[in-house]
C-alpha positions as CSV (number, residue, x, y, z in Angstrom):
1,M,158.5,311.2,-37.9
2,Q,154.5,310.5,-39.3
3,A,155.7,307.8,-40.9
4,L,157.8,306.3,-38.1
5,H,154.9,306.9,-35.9
6,H,151.9,305.8,-38.6
7,S,154.0,302.5,-38.7
8,A,154.6,302.1,-35.3
9,L,151.0,302.2,-34.7
10,H,150.4,299.9,-37.1
11,S,153.3,297.2,-36.4
12,D,150.8,294.7,-35.1
13,L,148.6,294.2,-37.9
14,P,148.8,292.0,-40.6
15,E,150.5,293.0,-43.6
16,T,148.9,293.6,-46.7
17,V,150.4,292.3,-50.3
18,T,149.0,293.9,-53.1
19,E,149.1,292.4,-56.2
20,P,146.6,292.4,-59.1
21,D,142.5,292.0,-58.0
22,V,143.6,289.7,-55.2
23,T,144.5,290.2,-51.3
24,T,145.9,288.2,-49.5
25,Y,146.5,288.2,-45.6
26,K,148.9,286.3,-42.9
27,Y,148.2,286.0,-39.5
28,S,150.6,283.8,-37.0
29,V,148.5,280.8,-36.0
30,L,149.2,279.0,-32.8
31,D,150.1,275.3,-33.4
32,R,147.3,273.0,-31.7
33,T,148.6,269.0,-33.1
34,P,148.8,267.2,-30.1
35,P,152.3,265.9,-29.0
36,C,152.7,262.2,-30.6
37,S,152.9,259.7,-28.1
38,T,155.4,256.8,-28.5
39,V,153.9,255.0,-25.3
40,Q,151.9,251.9,-26.5
41,A,148.9,251.0,-24.3
42,A,150.1,247.7,-22.7
43,P,147.9,245.0,-22.4
44,P,146.2,243.8,-19.3
45,S,148.2,242.1,-17.1
46,V,147.9,238.5,-16.1
47,T,148.4,237.3,-12.8
48,S,150.1,234.0,-11.8
49,A,147.5,232.1,-10.6
50,E,145.4,232.9,-13.5
51,T,148.9,231.7,-15.7
52,S,149.4,228.8,-13.0
53,Q,146.1,227.0,-13.6
54,L,146.0,227.5,-17.6
55,A,150.1,226.1,-17.4
56,S,148.2,222.6,-15.2
57,S,144.9,222.5,-18.2
58,R,147.4,222.1,-20.7
59,R,149.1,219.7,-18.7
60,D,145.7,217.4,-18.3
61,L,144.9,217.6,-21.6
62,T,148.0,216.2,-22.9
63,R,148.5,214.3,-19.6
64,W,144.9,211.6,-20.3
65,P,146.1,210.9,-24.0
66,L,149.2,209.2,-22.5
67,L,147.9,207.5,-19.7
68,L,145.0,205.7,-21.3
69,L,148.0,205.1,-23.9
70,S,150.3,203.4,-21.4
71,A,147.1,201.5,-20.0
72,L,146.7,199.9,-23.3
73,V,150.1,198.9,-23.4
74,L,150.3,197.1,-20.3
75,A,147.2,195.3,-21.3
76,I,148.3,194.3,-24.3
77,I,151.7,192.9,-22.9
78,A,149.7,191.3,-20.1
79,G,147.6,189.4,-22.4
80,I,150.6,188.2,-24.5
81,A,152.1,187.2,-21.4
82,G,149.0,185.4,-19.5
83,G,149.0,183.6,-23.2
84,F,152.8,182.0,-23.2
85,V,152.0,181.1,-19.5
86,G,149.2,178.6,-19.7
87,K,150.6,177.7,-22.7
88,T,153.7,176.9,-21.2
89,I,151.4,175.1,-18.2
90,A,149.7,173.5,-20.5
91,S,152.4,171.7,-22.0
92,N,154.3,171.1,-19.0
93,S,150.9,168.8,-18.1
94,H,150.9,167.3,-21.0
95,K,154.1,165.8,-20.9
96,N,153.6,164.6,-17.4
97,N,150.6,162.8,-18.6
98,A,152.9,161.1,-21.3
99,G,155.7,160.2,-19.5
100,L,153.1,158.9,-16.7
101,A,151.5,156.8,-18.9
102,D,154.7,155.6,-20.8
103,K,155.4,154.4,-17.1
104,L,152.0,152.6,-16.9
105,C,152.0,151.2,-20.2
106,A,155.9,149.5,-18.9
107,N,154.0,148.1,-16.1
108,G,151.5,146.8,-17.7
109,T,149.0,149.0,-16.4
110,S,146.1,150.2,-18.7
111,T,144.4,152.4,-16.5
112,P,143.2,155.6,-17.8
113,L,144.7,159.0,-16.2
114,P,142.8,162.2,-15.6
115,T,143.5,164.8,-17.6
116,T,143.6,168.6,-16.7
117,S,141.0,169.5,-18.8
118,S,138.1,167.5,-16.8
119,A,135.7,169.1,-15.3
120,I,134.3,166.5,-13.0
121,P,136.4,166.0,-9.6
122,L,137.7,162.5,-9.6
123,T,138.2,162.4,-5.2
124,S,135.0,159.5,-5.4
125,P,134.8,156.5,-7.6
126,T,131.1,156.9,-7.7
127,M,130.9,160.2,-9.2
128,L,132.1,158.0,-12.2
129,S,129.7,155.8,-12.4
130,T,126.8,155.7,-14.6
131,P,123.7,156.7,-12.7
132,T,121.0,154.4,-13.1
133,A,117.3,155.2,-13.8
134,S,115.2,155.5,-10.6
135,S,112.9,153.6,-9.6
136,T,109.4,154.3,-9.3
137,E,109.2,152.0,-6.3
138,F,110.2,153.4,-2.8
139,V,112.9,151.7,-0.6
140,R,113.9,151.9,2.7
141,T,116.9,152.4,3.9
142,L,116.8,152.2,7.3
143,A,117.2,148.6,8.9
144,Q,114.2,147.4,10.5
145,P,113.2,148.3,14.0
146,T,113.3,146.3,17.0
147,T,111.3,147.0,19.7
148,G,112.8,144.9,22.6
149,C,110.3,142.0,22.7
150,T,112.2,138.8,22.8
151,S,109.9,137.2,20.0
152,S,107.1,137.9,17.8
153,T,104.6,135.7,20.2
154,S,105.9,136.4,23.4
155,Y,104.0,138.0,26.2
156,N,105.6,140.4,28.4
157,S,105.8,144.1,28.8
158,F,108.7,146.4,30.0
159,K,108.9,149.9,30.9
160,A,111.8,152.5,28.6
161,R,111.7,156.2,28.0
162,T,112.5,158.1,24.6
163,Y,115.0,158.9,22.7
164,F,114.4,163.1,22.6
165,L,111.9,163.5,24.7
166,E,112.4,161.2,27.8
167,W,109.0,160.2,27.8
168,Q,108.3,157.0,30.1
169,Y,106.6,154.4,28.4
170,T,105.6,150.5,28.3
171,T,105.3,148.0,25.7
172,V,103.8,145.3,25.7
173,C,104.3,142.1,23.5
174,G,102.3,139.8,21.7
175,H,99.5,142.4,22.1
176,G,97.8,144.0,19.1
177,W,95.5,147.2,19.0
178,L,92.2,147.4,17.1
179,N,89.8,150.3,17.1
180,D,89.6,153.8,18.6
181,E,92.1,155.5,16.0
182,L,93.9,158.1,15.8
183,I,95.9,158.5,12.9
184,A,98.2,156.7,11.4
185,I,102.3,157.5,10.7
186,S,104.8,155.5,8.9
187,A,107.7,156.0,12.5
188,A,111.3,154.3,12.5
189,T,111.1,153.5,16.0
190,P,109.0,152.5,19.3
191,S,110.1,155.8,20.4
192,D,109.4,157.7,17.8
193,C,106.1,156.5,17.4
194,V,105.5,156.9,21.2
195,E,106.4,160.5,21.0
196,A,104.6,161.5,18.2
197,C,101.8,160.4,20.8
198,V,102.7,162.9,23.2
199,M,102.9,165.5,20.5
200,Y,99.4,165.3,19.1
201,N,98.5,165.4,22.7
202,A,100.4,168.9,23.1
203,H,98.9,170.2,20.0
204,K,95.1,169.4,20.5
205,S,93.2,172.5,19.2
206,S,91.0,172.1,22.4
207,S,90.0,170.3,25.4
208,S,87.0,168.0,24.0
209,D,89.7,166.5,21.4
210,R,90.3,162.8,21.7
211,T,93.7,162.4,23.3
212,C,96.4,159.4,22.3
213,V,97.0,157.2,25.3
214,G,99.5,155.3,22.5
215,G,99.9,153.4,19.4
216,G,100.1,149.8,17.8
217,F,103.6,149.7,16.0
218,I,104.4,147.3,13.5
219,P,108.1,146.5,13.0
220,E,107.6,144.6,9.2
221,W,105.5,147.6,8.2
222,W,108.6,149.9,8.2
223,N,108.9,148.1,4.8
224,Q,106.3,150.5,3.2
225,T,105.3,148.4,0.1
226,R,104.8,145.5,2.6
227,A,102.7,147.8,4.4
228,M,100.6,148.6,1.9
229,D,100.3,144.4,1.0
230,E,98.9,143.1,4.1
231,S,97.3,146.0,5.5
232,G,94.9,146.4,2.0
233,G,96.7,150.0,0.9
234,M,98.0,151.9,4.1
235,A,101.8,152.1,4.0
236,Y,102.5,153.1,7.9
237,N,103.5,151.1,11.1
238,C,102.5,153.1,13.8
239,F,98.8,154.0,14.5
240,L,98.0,155.7,17.3
241,K,94.7,154.9,19.8
242,S,92.3,157.3,22.2
243,N,91.3,154.2,24.5
244,V,93.1,150.9,25.2
245,S,89.9,148.9,24.7
246,G,91.2,147.9,21.4
247,I,94.2,145.9,23.1
248,A,94.0,142.4,22.4
249,R,96.5,139.3,22.4
250,N,98.1,139.1,18.4
251,N,97.2,136.8,16.5
252,K,98.9,137.7,13.4
253,A,102.1,136.2,12.0
254,Y,104.2,138.9,11.9
255,E,105.3,140.7,15.2
256,V,102.9,143.5,17.0
257,V,103.0,145.7,20.0
258,A,100.9,148.1,22.2
259,L,102.9,151.1,23.3
260,C,101.5,153.0,25.8
261,V,101.7,156.4,27.6
262,D,101.4,157.1,31.2
263,G,100.8,153.6,32.7
264,S,97.4,153.8,30.5
265,C,97.6,150.1,29.7
266,D,99.4,148.9,32.8
267,D,96.5,146.6,33.5
268,K,97.2,144.8,30.1
269,A,100.7,143.7,31.0
270,E,101.0,140.1,31.7
């Protein structure tokens, strides 16, 4: 009983095994090894928007080279087609000109034909004329003006109006006008000479400036070369005046008239 009681009392102690010079103890140890897991961690999820963006980027990267290649191919095709078209047009034009030249030759005509490569329009024959060297002498292209007087020696007067300003003036035929000079100009008509006088008065700088009352007009001196020769160096035919005291009968071989504004020389008319 003692043995059994002793055994019951010490049943929870480790079993002792005696070996020579060696003592071994056996204990029950709890298993603390973590359980093995066969589930792997899932990678970060990718949203549908990111997937769509990535796909769009890939399509853009692959689209541009194709577009550039297509444009290059189209340009090459267009250049080749244009070359063929131009060559065909030139060939047809050459054939047409050659055929027309044969017809002219058959009719005995030797007139040259214009080619399609000519850069000069052929609408005016003067454009093909050889330009001549310009002369240093100035030449008027307008006709010599007329005064309305019957002759260079007639002594009469009449009234008229200018073309543009419609200013009334008197023409005294067969009368020259010396002295009292203001300015000299070249005028195409008696009307122009009178209107120059009117405009001179309109642009005077002050009331103390002399007033233009008319002008002496020499129609034949519209030719300025002749005016230079016969006047001693003045290429003018209209001489604006400030006073009527210089009006007198003309004693020159060419026609001279007096043009008076605002009736300033009515007493000189005969």
